[in-house]
One Martini backbone bead per residue (centre of mass of N, CA, C, O) as a GRO file, in nm:
protein
  116
    1MET     BB    1   0.058   0.064  -0.020
    2VAL     BB    2   0.298   0.255   0.006
    3SER     BB    3   0.393   0.228  -0.293
    4LEU     BB    4   0.139   0.356  -0.419
    5VAL     BB    5   0.166   0.630  -0.287
    6ALA     BB    6   0.452   0.699  -0.385
    7LEU     BB    7   0.384   0.673  -0.687
    8GLY     BB    8   0.167   0.897  -0.684
    9LEU     BB    9   0.357   1.126  -0.599
   10VAL     BB   10   0.560   1.108  -0.827
   11GLY     BB   11   0.355   1.129  -1.063
   12GLY     BB   12   0.252   1.422  -0.971
   13CYS     BB   13   0.539   1.567  -1.062
   14VAL     BB   14   0.476   1.498  -1.350
   15THR     BB   15   0.494   1.673  -1.643
   16PRO     BB   16   0.380   1.727  -1.932
   17SER     BB   17   0.473   1.756  -2.244
   18ILE     BB   18   0.512   1.984  -2.505
   19PRO     BB   19   0.478   1.969  -2.815
   20ILE     BB   20   0.645   2.020  -3.101
   21PRO     BB   21   0.657   2.127  -3.401
   22PRO     BB   22   0.711   2.050  -3.705
   23PRO     BB   23   0.902   2.101  -3.953
   24GLU     BB   24   0.890   2.322  -4.228
   25PRO     BB   25   0.960   2.314  -4.559
   26GLU     BB   26   0.910   2.622  -4.627
   27ARG     BB   27   1.158   2.701  -4.407
   28MET     BB   28   1.357   2.560  -4.593
   29THR     BB   29   1.715   2.558  -4.683
   30PHE     BB   30   1.909   2.459  -4.969
   31THR     BB   31   2.251   2.435  -5.051
   32ILE     BB   32   2.356   2.324  -5.369
   33ASP     BB   33   2.642   2.132  -5.474
   34VAL     BB   34   2.669   1.962  -5.753
   35GLN     BB   35   2.967   1.899  -5.793
   36ALA     BB   36   3.015   1.797  -5.480
   37GLY     BB   37   2.753   1.664  -5.345
   38GLU     BB   38   2.636   1.909  -5.164
   39ALA     BB   39   2.495   2.056  -4.854
   40GLN     BB   40   2.298   2.309  -4.695
   41PHE     BB   41   2.131   2.414  -4.393
   42SER     BB   42   1.825   2.607  -4.330
   43TYR     BB   43   1.648   2.797  -4.059
   44GLY     BB   44   1.428   2.976  -3.928
   45PRO     BB   45   1.289   3.125  -3.682
   46GLU     BB   46   1.197   2.921  -3.374
   47PRO     BB   47   1.121   2.920  -3.048
   48ASN     BB   48   1.076   2.600  -3.011
   49TYR     BB   49   1.406   2.561  -3.109
   50ALA     BB   50   1.569   2.652  -2.887
   51ASP     BB   51   1.874   2.496  -2.857
   52ALA     BB   52   1.858   2.268  -3.040
   53VAL     BB   53   1.901   1.963  -3.163
   54VAL     BB   54   2.026   1.895  -3.496
   55TYR     BB   55   1.918   1.671  -3.751
   56VAL     BB   56   2.088   1.580  -4.064
   57PHE     BB   57   1.956   1.316  -4.279
   58ASN     BB   58   2.055   1.119  -4.542
   59ARG     BB   59   1.883   0.846  -4.653
   60ASP     BB   60   2.027   0.775  -4.931
   61ARG     BB   61   2.343   0.798  -4.793
   62GLY     BB   62   2.379   0.766  -4.469
   63GLU     BB   63   2.415   1.082  -4.399
   64GLY     BB   64   2.530   1.354  -4.171
   65ILE     BB   65   2.435   1.602  -3.921
   66ILE     BB   66   2.519   1.794  -3.622
   67THR     BB   67   2.352   2.056  -3.445
   68THR     BB   68   2.268   2.394  -3.329
   69ALA     BB   69   2.050   2.602  -3.227
   70ARG     BB   70   1.960   2.897  -3.173
   71PRO     BB   71   1.793   3.095  -2.947
   72ASP     BB   72   1.574   3.152  -3.195
   73GLY     BB   73   1.582   2.861  -3.375
   74SER     BB   74   1.792   2.885  -3.574
   75VAL     BB   75   1.965   2.763  -3.879
   76GLY     BB   76   2.245   2.840  -4.020
   77PRO     BB   77   2.454   2.743  -4.207
   78THR     BB   78   2.573   2.448  -4.241
   79GLU     BB   79   2.743   2.205  -4.285
   80ARG     BB   80   2.840   1.990  -4.502
   81PHE     BB   81   2.652   1.744  -4.692
   82PRO     BB   82   2.544   1.478  -4.846
   83ALA     BB   83   2.387   1.589  -5.164
   84ALA     BB   84   2.086   1.590  -5.375
   85ALA     BB   85   1.864   1.610  -5.590
   86GLY     BB   86   1.603   1.392  -5.454
   87ASP     BB   87   1.675   1.366  -5.178
   88GLN     BB   88   1.627   1.230  -4.855
   89VAL     BB   89   1.559   1.434  -4.559
   90ALA     BB   90   1.610   1.436  -4.216
   91ILE     BB   91   1.451   1.655  -3.980
   92THR     BB   92   1.566   1.719  -3.636
   93PHE     BB   93   1.427   1.833  -3.327
   94GLU     BB   94   1.588   1.862  -2.996
   95THR     BB   95   1.469   1.896  -2.685
   96ALA     BB   96   1.429   1.855  -2.350
   97ASP     BB   97   1.101   1.768  -2.417
   98SER     BB   98   1.137   1.722  -2.740
   99ILE     BB   99   1.047   1.573  -3.067
  100ALA     BB  100   1.096   1.682  -3.416
  101GLY     BB  101   1.001   1.570  -3.754
  102THR     BB  102   1.111   1.568  -4.110
  103CYS     BB  103   1.060   1.464  -4.441
  104VAL     BB  104   1.259   1.553  -4.728
  105GLN     BB  105   1.274   1.669  -5.065
  106LEU     BB  106   1.499   1.773  -5.284
  107ASN     BB  107   1.545   2.055  -5.477
  108THR     BB  108   1.709   2.236  -5.722
  109ASP     BB  109   1.629   2.529  -5.570
  110GLY     BB  110   1.644   2.450  -5.237
  111SER     BB  111   1.397   2.322  -5.183
  112ALA     BB  112   1.116   2.150  -5.008
  113GLY     BB  113   0.944   1.840  -4.972
  114PHE     BB  114   0.771   1.598  -4.896
  115CYS     BB  115   0.787   1.286  -4.865
  116ASN     BB  116   0.658   0.999  -5.030
   0.00000   0.00000   0.00000
């Protein structure tokens, strides 16, 4: 009985985390160097992503980078990572409370749309 009461008290101190919204492809920019087969990623300010760990992973090539968002939630331009137009790239923001991600397919103009 005592364990159930203690468990209830501990559980009562845990507050649910508020999920952060997934990154929006419309706010992403990729600078693609066709000759080098590399790209850089940028994302505009988003307060929900302040100081987040950011994972940029090219699913087609099995490689990516890890960086940190600025205090205003913006990112980049990042270090270069292997990429070309048509590649699918997973973008994930991880804060202390939540993780949100989106898969995008790179376009030749540096924009991105959702993966198929």
